[in-house]
PDB file of N, H, CA, C and O in Angstrom:
ATOM      1  N   MET A   1     -75.179  -4.830  38.800  1.00  0.00           N
ATOM      2  CA  MET A   1     -75.182  -5.160  37.403  1.00  0.00           C
ATOM      3  C   MET A   1     -74.278  -6.357  37.111  1.00  0.00           C
ATOM      4  O   MET A   1     -74.664  -7.248  36.355  1.00  0.00           O
ATOM      5  N   ALA A   2     -73.096  -6.390  37.692  1.00  0.00           N
ATOM      6  H   ALA A   2     -72.782  -5.666  38.306  1.00  0.00           H
ATOM      7  CA  ALA A   2     -72.154  -7.463  37.389  1.00  0.00           C
ATOM      8  C   ALA A   2     -72.733  -8.814  37.780  1.00  0.00           C
ATOM      9  O   ALA A   2     -72.564  -9.794  37.053  1.00  0.00           O
ATOM     10  N   LEU A   3     -73.403  -8.876  38.904  1.00  0.00           N
ATOM     11  H   LEU A   3     -73.540  -8.081  39.495  1.00  0.00           H
ATOM     12  CA  LEU A   3     -73.973 -10.147  39.359  1.00  0.00           C
ATOM     13  C   LEU A   3     -75.080 -10.629  38.424  1.00  0.00           C
ATOM     14  O   LEU A   3     -75.130 -11.813  38.092  1.00  0.00           O
ATOM     15  N   THR A   4     -75.965  -9.736  37.996  1.00  0.00           N
ATOM     16  H   THR A   4     -75.925  -8.774  38.266  1.00  0.00           H
ATOM     17  CA  THR A   4     -77.043 -10.150  37.104  1.00  0.00           C
ATOM     18  C   THR A   4     -76.508 -10.515  35.724  1.00  0.00           C
ATOM     19  O   THR A   4     -76.982 -11.476  35.118  1.00  0.00           O
ATOM     20  N   HIS A   5     -75.537  -9.774  35.218  1.00  0.00           N
ATOM     21  H   HIS A   5     -75.151  -8.993  35.710  1.00  0.00           H
ATOM     22  CA  HIS A   5     -74.937 -10.126  33.930  1.00  0.00           C
ATOM     23  C   HIS A   5     -74.296 -11.508  34.008  1.00  0.00           C
ATOM     24  O   HIS A   5     -74.451 -12.320  33.096  1.00  0.00           O
ATOM     25  N   SER A   6     -73.583 -11.773  35.090  1.00  0.00           N
ATOM     26  H   SER A   6     -73.457 -11.113  35.831  1.00  0.00           H
ATOM     27  CA  SER A   6     -72.924 -13.071  35.255  1.00  0.00           C
ATOM     28  C   SER A   6     -73.934 -14.204  35.365  1.00  0.00           C
ATOM     29  O   SER A   6     -73.758 -15.257  34.753  1.00  0.00           O
ATOM     30  N   ALA A   7     -74.979 -13.994  36.135  1.00  0.00           N
ATOM     31  H   ALA A   7     -75.122 -13.138  36.632  1.00  0.00           H
ATOM     32  CA  ALA A   7     -75.983 -15.038  36.325  1.00  0.00           C
ATOM     33  C   ALA A   7     -76.709 -15.363  35.032  1.00  0.00           C
ATOM     34  O   ALA A   7     -76.947 -16.531  34.727  1.00  0.00           O
ATOM     35  N   ILE A   8     -77.062 -14.335  34.270  1.00  0.00           N
ATOM     36  H   ILE A   8     -76.868 -13.385  34.518  1.00  0.00           H
ATOM     37  CA  ILE A   8     -77.755 -14.558  33.003  1.00  0.00           C
ATOM     38  C   ILE A   8     -76.835 -15.268  32.013  1.00  0.00           C
ATOM     39  O   ILE A   8     -77.282 -16.160  31.292  1.00  0.00           O
ATOM     40  N   ALA A   9     -75.562 -14.888  31.966  1.00  0.00           N
ATOM     41  H   ALA A   9     -75.199 -14.163  32.552  1.00  0.00           H
ATOM     42  CA  ALA A   9     -74.613 -15.535  31.055  1.00  0.00           C
ATOM     43  C   ALA A   9     -74.421 -17.000  31.426  1.00  0.00           C
ATOM     44  O   ALA A   9     -74.439 -17.865  30.551  1.00  0.00           O
ATOM     45  N   ALA A  10     -74.240 -17.286  32.690  1.00  0.00           N
ATOM     46  H   ALA A  10     -74.225 -16.583  33.402  1.00  0.00           H
ATOM     47  CA  ALA A  10     -74.036 -18.668  33.125  1.00  0.00           C
ATOM     48  C   ALA A  10     -75.272 -19.522  32.852  1.00  0.00           C
ATOM     49  O   ALA A  10     -75.156 -20.656  32.389  1.00  0.00           O
ATOM     50  N   ALA A  11     -76.437 -18.983  33.135  1.00  0.00           N
ATOM     51  H   ALA A  11     -76.530 -18.061  33.511  1.00  0.00           H
ATOM     52  CA  ALA A  11     -77.667 -19.730  32.893  1.00  0.00           C
ATOM     53  C   ALA A  11     -77.897 -19.950  31.401  1.00  0.00           C
ATOM     54  O   ALA A  11     -78.314 -21.034  30.992  1.00  0.00           O
ATOM     55  N   SER A  12     -77.632 -18.940  30.595  1.00  0.00           N
ATOM     56  H   SER A  12     -77.294 -18.060  30.928  1.00  0.00           H
ATOM     57  CA  SER A  12     -77.837 -19.060  29.152  1.00  0.00           C
ATOM     58  C   SER A  12     -76.909 -20.084  28.534  1.00  0.00           C
ATOM     59  O   SER A  12     -77.335 -20.890  27.707  1.00  0.00           O
ATOM     60  N   VAL A  13     -75.649 -20.061  28.926  1.00  0.00           N
ATOM     61  H   VAL A  13     -75.304 -19.406  29.598  1.00  0.00           H
ATOM     62  CA  VAL A  13     -74.682 -21.000  28.363  1.00  0.00           C
ATOM     63  C   VAL A  13     -75.004 -22.426  28.788  1.00  0.00           C
ATOM     64  O   VAL A  13     -74.952 -23.345  27.970  1.00  0.00           O
ATOM     65  N   SER A  14     -75.331 -22.612  30.043  1.00  0.00           N
ATOM     66  H   SER A  14     -75.373 -21.865  30.707  1.00  0.00           H
ATOM     67  CA  SER A  14     -75.633 -23.974  30.497  1.00  0.00           C
ATOM     68  C   SER A  14     -76.929 -24.484  29.864  1.00  0.00           C
ATOM     69  O   SER A  14     -77.051 -25.676  29.579  1.00  0.00           O
ATOM     70  N   PHE A  15     -77.881 -23.605  29.647  1.00  0.00           N
ATOM     71  H   PHE A  15     -77.782 -22.638  29.878  1.00  0.00           H
ATOM     72  CA  PHE A  15     -79.125 -24.012  28.994  1.00  0.00           C
ATOM     73  C   PHE A  15     -78.881 -24.337  27.527  1.00  0.00           C
ATOM     74  O   PHE A  15     -79.403 -25.329  27.017  1.00  0.00           O
ATOM     75  N   ALA A  16     -78.095 -23.513  26.845  1.00  0.00           N
ATOM     76  H   ALA A  16     -77.670 -22.708  27.259  1.00  0.00           H
ATOM     77  CA  ALA A  16     -77.832 -23.717  25.421  1.00  0.00           C
ATOM     78  C   ALA A  16     -77.016 -24.983  25.175  1.00  0.00           C
ATOM     79  O   ALA A  16     -77.271 -25.706  24.212  1.00  0.00           O
ATOM     80  N   LEU A  17     -76.046 -25.255  26.029  1.00  0.00           N
ATOM     81  H   LEU A  17     -75.839 -24.668  26.811  1.00  0.00           H
ATOM     82  CA  LEU A  17     -75.198 -26.427  25.841  1.00  0.00           C
ATOM     83  C   LEU A  17     -75.786 -27.699  26.433  1.00  0.00           C
ATOM     84  O   LEU A  17     -75.459 -28.802  25.995  1.00  0.00           O
ATOM     85  N   GLY A  18     -76.647 -27.548  27.420  1.00  0.00           N
ATOM     86  H   GLY A  18     -76.913 -26.652  27.776  1.00  0.00           H
ATOM     87  CA  GLY A  18     -77.218 -28.708  28.074  1.00  0.00           C
ATOM     88  C   GLY A  18     -76.299 -29.327  29.107  1.00  0.00           C
ATOM     89  O   GLY A  18     -76.618 -30.374  29.670  1.00  0.00           O
ATOM     90  N   GLU A  19     -75.169 -28.702  29.364  1.00  0.00           N
ATOM     91  H   GLU A  19     -74.910 -27.851  28.906  1.00  0.00           H
ATOM     92  CA  GLU A  19     -74.224 -29.161  30.377  1.00  0.00           C
ATOM     93  C   GLU A  19     -73.461 -27.946  30.898  1.00  0.00           C
ATOM     94  O   GLU A  19     -73.531 -26.861  30.321  1.00  0.00           O
ATOM     95  N   VAL A  20     -72.744 -28.140  31.980  1.00  0.00           N
ATOM     96  H   VAL A  20     -72.688 -29.022  32.448  1.00  0.00           H
ATOM     97  CA  VAL A  20     -71.979 -27.036  32.566  1.00  0.00           C
ATOM     98  C   VAL A  20     -70.502 -27.311  32.348  1.00  0.00           C
ATOM     99  O   VAL A  20     -69.921 -28.184  32.993  1.00  0.00           O
ATOM    100  N   SER A  21     -69.905 -26.570  31.447  1.00  0.00           N
ATOM    101  H   SER A  21     -70.377 -25.861  30.923  1.00  0.00           H
ATOM    102  CA  SER A  21     -68.473 -26.653  31.197  1.00  0.00           C
ATOM    103  C   SER A  21     -67.815 -25.462  31.892  1.00  0.00           C
ATOM    104  O   SER A  21     -68.144 -24.321  31.567  1.00  0.00           O
ATOM    105  N   PRO A  22     -66.905 -25.683  32.831  1.00  0.00           N
ATOM    106  CA  PRO A  22     -66.313 -24.568  33.580  1.00  0.00           C
ATOM    107  C   PRO A  22     -65.598 -23.544  32.694  1.00  0.00           C
ATOM    108  O   PRO A  22     -65.691 -22.342  32.940  1.00  0.00           O
ATOM    109  N   LEU A  23     -64.898 -24.008  31.680  1.00  0.00           N
ATOM    110  H   LEU A  23     -64.822 -24.984  31.480  1.00  0.00           H
ATOM    111  CA  LEU A  23     -64.180 -23.082  30.807  1.00  0.00           C
ATOM    112  C   LEU A  23     -65.144 -22.200  30.015  1.00  0.00           C
ATOM    113  O   LEU A  23     -64.980 -20.981  29.971  1.00  0.00           O
ATOM    114  N   VAL A  24     -66.135 -22.809  29.400  1.00  0.00           N
ATOM    115  H   VAL A  24     -66.268 -23.799  29.436  1.00  0.00           H
ATOM    116  CA  VAL A  24     -67.088 -22.056  28.587  1.00  0.00           C
ATOM    117  C   VAL A  24     -67.924 -21.130  29.464  1.00  0.00           C
ATOM    118  O   VAL A  24     -68.191 -19.990  29.084  1.00  0.00           O
ATOM    119  N   THR A  25     -68.336 -21.607  30.624  1.00  0.00           N
ATOM    120  H   THR A  25     -68.120 -22.534  30.933  1.00  0.00           H
ATOM    121  CA  THR A  25     -69.120 -20.773  31.538  1.00  0.00           C
ATOM    122  C   THR A  25     -68.301 -19.593  32.036  1.00  0.00           C
ATOM    123  O   THR A  25     -68.814 -18.478  32.132  1.00  0.00           O
ATOM    124  N   GLY A  26     -67.040 -19.828  32.352  1.00  0.00           N
ATOM    125  H   GLY A  26     -66.623 -20.733  32.274  1.00  0.00           H
ATOM    126  CA  GLY A  26     -66.170 -18.741  32.797  1.00  0.00           C
ATOM    127  C   GLY A  26     -65.955 -17.696  31.719  1.00  0.00           C
ATOM    128  O   GLY A  26     -65.980 -16.496  31.992  1.00  0.00           O
ATOM    129  N   LEU A  27     -65.742 -18.155  30.495  1.00  0.00           N
ATOM    130  H   LEU A  27     -65.722 -19.130  30.273  1.00  0.00           H
ATOM    131  CA  LEU A  27     -65.575 -17.207  29.385  1.00  0.00           C
ATOM    132  C   LEU A  27     -66.851 -16.414  29.126  1.00  0.00           C
ATOM    133  O   LEU A  27     -66.788 -15.231  28.791  1.00  0.00           O
ATOM    134  N   ALA A  28     -67.996 -17.052  29.277  1.00  0.00           N
ATOM    135  H   ALA A  28     -68.047 -18.013  29.549  1.00  0.00           H
ATOM    136  CA  ALA A  28     -69.265 -16.347  29.103  1.00  0.00           C
ATOM    137  C   ALA A  28     -69.463 -15.293  30.189  1.00  0.00           C
ATOM    138  O   ALA A  28     -69.971 -14.204  29.924  1.00  0.00           O
ATOM    139  N   ILE A  29     -69.061 -15.624  31.405  1.00  0.00           N
ATOM    140  H   ILE A  29     -68.649 -16.509  31.620  1.00  0.00           H
ATOM    141  CA  ILE A  29     -69.191 -14.654  32.503  1.00  0.00           C
ATOM    142  C   ILE A  29     -68.265 -13.461  32.281  1.00  0.00           C
ATOM    143  O   ILE A  29     -68.663 -12.318  32.503  1.00  0.00           O
ATOM    144  N   ILE A  30     -67.042 -13.721  31.847  1.00  0.00           N
ATOM    145  H   ILE A  30     -66.719 -14.650  31.666  1.00  0.00           H
ATOM    146  CA  ILE A  30     -66.123 -12.615  31.548  1.00  0.00           C
ATOM    147  C   ILE A  30     -66.660 -11.776  30.393  1.00  0.00           C
ATOM    148  O   ILE A  30     -66.623 -10.547  30.445  1.00  0.00           O
ATOM    149  N   GLY A  31     -67.153 -12.436  29.361  1.00  0.00           N
ATOM    150  H   GLY A  31     -67.182 -13.434  29.319  1.00  0.00           H
ATOM    151  CA  GLY A  31     -67.710 -11.715  28.217  1.00  0.00           C
ATOM    152  C   GLY A  31     -68.949 -10.916  28.561  1.00  0.00           C
ATOM    153  O   GLY A  31     -69.220  -9.892  27.934  1.00  0.00           O
ATOM    154  N   SER A  32     -69.702 -11.365  29.542  1.00  0.00           N
ATOM    155  H   SER A  32     -69.482 -12.197  30.051  1.00  0.00           H
ATOM    156  CA  SER A  32     -70.913 -10.638  29.926  1.00  0.00           C
ATOM    157  C   SER A  32     -70.606  -9.315  30.612  1.00  0.00           C
ATOM    158  O   SER A  32     -71.477  -8.450  30.711  1.00  0.00           O
ATOM    159  N   GLN A  33     -69.390  -9.152  31.079  1.00  0.00           N
ATOM    160  H   GLN A  33     -68.683  -9.854  30.999  1.00  0.00           H
ATOM    161  CA  GLN A  33     -69.014  -7.903  31.744  1.00  0.00           C
ATOM    162  C   GLN A  33     -68.570  -6.818  30.759  1.00  0.00           C
ATOM    163  O   GLN A  33     -68.549  -5.638  31.106  1.00  0.00           O
ATOM    164  N   LEU A  34     -68.219  -7.209  29.549  1.00  0.00           N
ATOM    165  H   LEU A  34     -68.235  -8.169  29.267  1.00  0.00           H
ATOM    166  CA  LEU A  34     -67.664  -6.259  28.584  1.00  0.00           C
ATOM    167  C   LEU A  34     -68.589  -5.108  28.180  1.00  0.00           C
ATOM    168  O   LEU A  34     -68.078  -4.021  27.912  1.00  0.00           O
ATOM    169  N   PRO A  35     -69.917  -5.272  28.119  1.00  0.00           N
ATOM    170  CA  PRO A  35     -70.749  -4.108  27.777  1.00  0.00           C
ATOM    171  C   PRO A  35     -70.640  -2.946  28.764  1.00  0.00           C
ATOM    172  O   PRO A  35     -70.918  -1.804  28.399  1.00  0.00           O
ATOM    173  N   ASP A  36     -70.245  -3.216  29.988  1.00  0.00           N
ATOM    174  H   ASP A  36     -70.019  -4.144  30.284  1.00  0.00           H
ATOM    175  CA  ASP A  36     -70.114  -2.164  30.999  1.00  0.00           C
ATOM    176  C   ASP A  36     -68.689  -1.635  31.108  1.00  0.00           C
ATOM    177  O   ASP A  36     -68.366  -0.932  32.066  1.00  0.00           O
ATOM    178  N   LEU A  37     -67.849  -1.955  30.159  1.00  0.00           N
ATOM    179  H   LEU A  37     -68.112  -2.526  29.381  1.00  0.00           H
ATOM    180  CA  LEU A  37     -66.448  -1.547  30.213  1.00  0.00           C
ATOM    181  C   LEU A  37     -66.279  -0.028  30.185  1.00  0.00           C
ATOM    182  O   LEU A  37     -65.325   0.494  30.763  1.00  0.00           O
ATOM    183  N   ASP A  38     -67.182   0.681  29.529  1.00  0.00           N
ATOM    184  H   ASP A  38     -67.956   0.257  29.060  1.00  0.00           H
ATOM    185  CA  ASP A  38     -67.042   2.126  29.410  1.00  0.00           C
ATOM    186  C   ASP A  38     -67.579   2.894  30.617  1.00  0.00           C
ATOM    187  O   ASP A  38     -67.480   4.121  30.648  1.00  0.00           O
ATOM    188  N   THR A  39     -68.134   2.218  31.594  1.00  0.00           N
ATOM    189  H   THR A  39     -68.214   1.221  31.569  1.00  0.00           H
ATOM    190  CA  THR A  39     -68.687   2.864  32.780  1.00  0.00           C
ATOM    191  C   THR A  39     -67.721   2.705  33.944  1.00  0.00           C
ATOM    192  O   THR A  39     -67.404   1.584  34.343  1.00  0.00           O
ATOM    193  N   SER A  40     -67.257   3.813  34.486  1.00  0.00           N
ATOM    194  H   SER A  40     -67.514   4.723  34.162  1.00  0.00           H
ATOM    195  CA  SER A  40     -66.271   3.743  35.560  1.00  0.00           C
ATOM    196  C   SER A  40     -66.860   3.272  36.883  1.00  0.00           C
ATOM    197  O   SER A  40     -66.112   2.982  37.817  1.00  0.00           O
ATOM    198  N   THR A  41     -68.181   3.189  36.985  1.00  0.00           N
ATOM    199  H   THR A  41     -68.789   3.424  36.227  1.00  0.00           H
ATOM    200  CA  THR A  41     -68.794   2.721  38.232  1.00  0.00           C
ATOM    201  C   THR A  41     -69.027   1.219  38.233  1.00  0.00           C
ATOM    202  O   THR A  41     -69.376   0.657  39.271  1.00  0.00           O
ATOM    203  N   SER A  42     -68.844   0.555  37.093  1.00  0.00           N
ATOM    204  H   SER A  42     -68.561   1.012  36.250  1.00  0.00           H
ATOM    205  CA  SER A  42     -69.037  -0.891  37.047  1.00  0.00           C
ATOM    206  C   SER A  42     -67.786  -1.609  37.538  1.00  0.00           C
ATOM    207  O   SER A  42     -66.707  -1.021  37.612  1.00  0.00           O
ATOM    208  N   LEU A  43     -67.944  -2.878  37.871  1.00  0.00           N
ATOM    209  H   LEU A  43     -68.820  -3.355  37.811  1.00  0.00           H
ATOM    210  CA  LEU A  43     -66.816  -3.671  38.366  1.00  0.00           C
ATOM    211  C   LEU A  43     -65.709  -3.765  37.315  1.00  0.00           C
ATOM    212  O   LEU A  43     -64.542  -3.527  37.626  1.00  0.00           O
ATOM    213  N   ILE A  44     -66.059  -4.105  36.093  1.00  0.00           N
ATOM    214  H   ILE A  44     -67.007  -4.298  35.841  1.00  0.00           H
ATOM    215  CA  ILE A  44     -65.052  -4.231  35.035  1.00  0.00           C
ATOM    216  C   ILE A  44     -64.474  -2.861  34.675  1.00  0.00           C
ATOM    217  O   ILE A  44     -63.311  -2.770  34.280  1.00  0.00           O
ATOM    218  N   GLY A  45     -65.256  -1.814  34.803  1.00  0.00           N
ATOM    219  H   GLY A  45     -66.201  -1.888  35.124  1.00  0.00           H
ATOM    220  CA  GLY A  45     -64.759  -0.462  34.555  1.00  0.00           C
ATOM    221  C   GLY A  45     -63.743  -0.029  35.594  1.00  0.00           C
ATOM    222  O   GLY A  45     -62.814   0.714  35.280  1.00  0.00           O
ATOM    223  N   GLN A  46     -63.908  -0.483  36.825  1.00  0.00           N
ATOM    224  H   GLN A  46     -64.663  -1.087  37.080  1.00  0.00           H
ATOM    225  CA  GLN A  46     -62.949  -0.168  37.870  1.00  0.00           C
ATOM    226  C   GLN A  46     -61.671  -0.975  37.705  1.00  0.00           C
ATOM    227  O   GLN A  46     -60.584  -0.490  38.021  1.00  0.00           O
ATOM    228  N   ILE A  47     -61.794  -2.213  37.207  1.00  0.00           N
ATOM    229  H   ILE A  47     -62.676  -2.607  36.951  1.00  0.00           H
ATOM    230  CA  ILE A  47     -60.612  -3.043  36.976  1.00  0.00           C
ATOM    231  C   ILE A  47     -59.802  -2.498  35.809  1.00  0.00           C
ATOM    232  O   ILE A  47     -58.574  -2.437  35.877  1.00  0.00           O
ATOM    233  N   CYS A  48     -60.481  -2.105  34.744  1.00  0.00           N
ATOM    234  H   CYS A  48     -61.478  -2.155  34.688  1.00  0.00           H
ATOM    235  CA  CYS A  48     -59.824  -1.580  33.531  1.00  0.00           C
ATOM    236  C   CYS A  48     -59.902  -0.056  33.529  1.00  0.00           C
ATOM    237  O   CYS A  48     -60.360   0.539  32.553  1.00  0.00           O
ATOM    238  N   PHE A  49     -59.466   0.570  34.599  1.00  0.00           N
ATOM    239  H   PHE A  49     -59.095   0.087  35.392  1.00  0.00           H
ATOM    240  CA  PHE A  49     -59.618   2.017  34.783  1.00  0.00           C
ATOM    241  C   PHE A  49     -59.057   2.860  33.635  1.00  0.00           C
ATOM    242  O   PHE A  49     -59.725   3.812  33.231  1.00  0.00           O
ATOM    243  N   PRO A  50     -57.861   2.571  33.077  1.00  0.00           N
ATOM    244  CA  PRO A  50     -57.366   3.436  31.988  1.00  0.00           C
ATOM    245  C   PRO A  50     -58.277   3.437  30.758  1.00  0.00           C
ATOM    246  O   PRO A  50     -58.362   4.448  30.061  1.00  0.00           O
ATOM    247  N   ILE A  51     -58.946   2.344  30.487  1.00  0.00           N
ATOM    248  H   ILE A  51     -58.877   1.523  31.053  1.00  0.00           H
ATOM    249  CA  ILE A  51     -59.828   2.283  29.326  1.00  0.00           C
ATOM    250  C   ILE A  51     -61.064   3.146  29.547  1.00  0.00           C
ATOM    251  O   ILE A  51     -61.553   3.776  28.609  1.00  0.00           O
ATOM    252  N   THR A  52     -61.569   3.183  30.765  1.00  0.00           N
ATOM    253  H   THR A  52     -61.171   2.671  31.527  1.00  0.00           H
ATOM    254  CA  THR A  52     -62.789   3.955  31.043  1.00  0.00           C
ATOM    255  C   THR A  52     -62.539   5.452  30.993  1.00  0.00           C
ATOM    256  O   THR A  52     -63.482   6.224  30.819  1.00  0.00           O
ATOM    257  N   GLU A  53     -61.316   5.872  31.137  1.00  0.00           N
ATOM    258  H   GLU A  53     -60.550   5.245  31.279  1.00  0.00           H
ATOM    259  CA  GLU A  53     -61.003   7.299  31.156  1.00  0.00           C
ATOM    260  C   GLU A  53     -60.615   7.850  29.795  1.00  0.00           C
ATOM    261  O   GLU A  53     -60.296   9.033  29.678  1.00  0.00           O
ATOM    262  N   LEU A  54     -60.637   7.005  28.754  1.00  0.00           N
ATOM    263  H   LEU A  54     -60.896   6.044  28.849  1.00  0.00           H
ATOM    264  CA  LEU A  54     -60.336   7.494  27.410  1.00  0.00           C
ATOM    265  C   LEU A  54     -61.444   8.444  26.963  1.00  0.00           C
ATOM    266  O   LEU A  54     -62.612   8.219  27.281  1.00  0.00           O
ATOM    267  N   PRO A  55     -61.094   9.507  26.226  1.00  0.00           N
ATOM    268  CA  PRO A  55     -62.159  10.414  25.745  1.00  0.00           C
ATOM    269  C   PRO A  55     -62.994   9.701  24.691  1.00  0.00           C
ATOM    270  O   PRO A  55     -62.476   8.875  23.939  1.00  0.00           O
ATOM    271  N   PRO A  56     -64.271  10.014  24.634  1.00  0.00           N
ATOM    272  CA  PRO A  56     -65.137   9.348  23.638  1.00  0.00           C
ATOM    273  C   PRO A  56     -64.750   9.775  22.227  1.00  0.00           C
ATOM    274  O   PRO A  56     -64.389  10.928  21.991  1.00  0.00           O
ATOM    275  N   SER A  57     -64.829   8.838  21.301  1.00  0.00           N
ATOM    276  H   SER A  57     -65.122   7.901  21.492  1.00  0.00           H
ATOM    277  CA  SER A  57     -64.528   9.167  19.907  1.00  0.00           C
ATOM    278  C   SER A  57     -65.743   9.808  19.262  1.00  0.00           C
ATOM    279  O   SER A  57     -66.883   9.523  19.629  1.00  0.00           O
ATOM    280  N   VAL A  58     -65.490  10.655  18.322  1.00  0.00           N
ATOM    281  H   VAL A  58     -64.564  10.886  18.024  1.00  0.00           H
ATOM    282  CA  VAL A  58     -66.592  11.389  17.667  1.00  0.00           C
ATOM    283  C   VAL A  58     -67.016  10.696  16.418  1.00  0.00           C
ATOM    284  O   VAL A  58     -67.927  11.161  15.732  1.00  0.00           O
TER     285      VAL A  58
END
């Protein structure tokens, strides 16, 4: 999942801007990982382990 999210984010940003900016592309790749933050099996979920173990809010 992390690889496909990163690839889609990088391709989308470079297509939308028409150029490849390392800072913007890097931020897009980091931002593309955030939807999987609540899953402990994802790469970002393993990095941010305390956040993934919080009980769900009702």
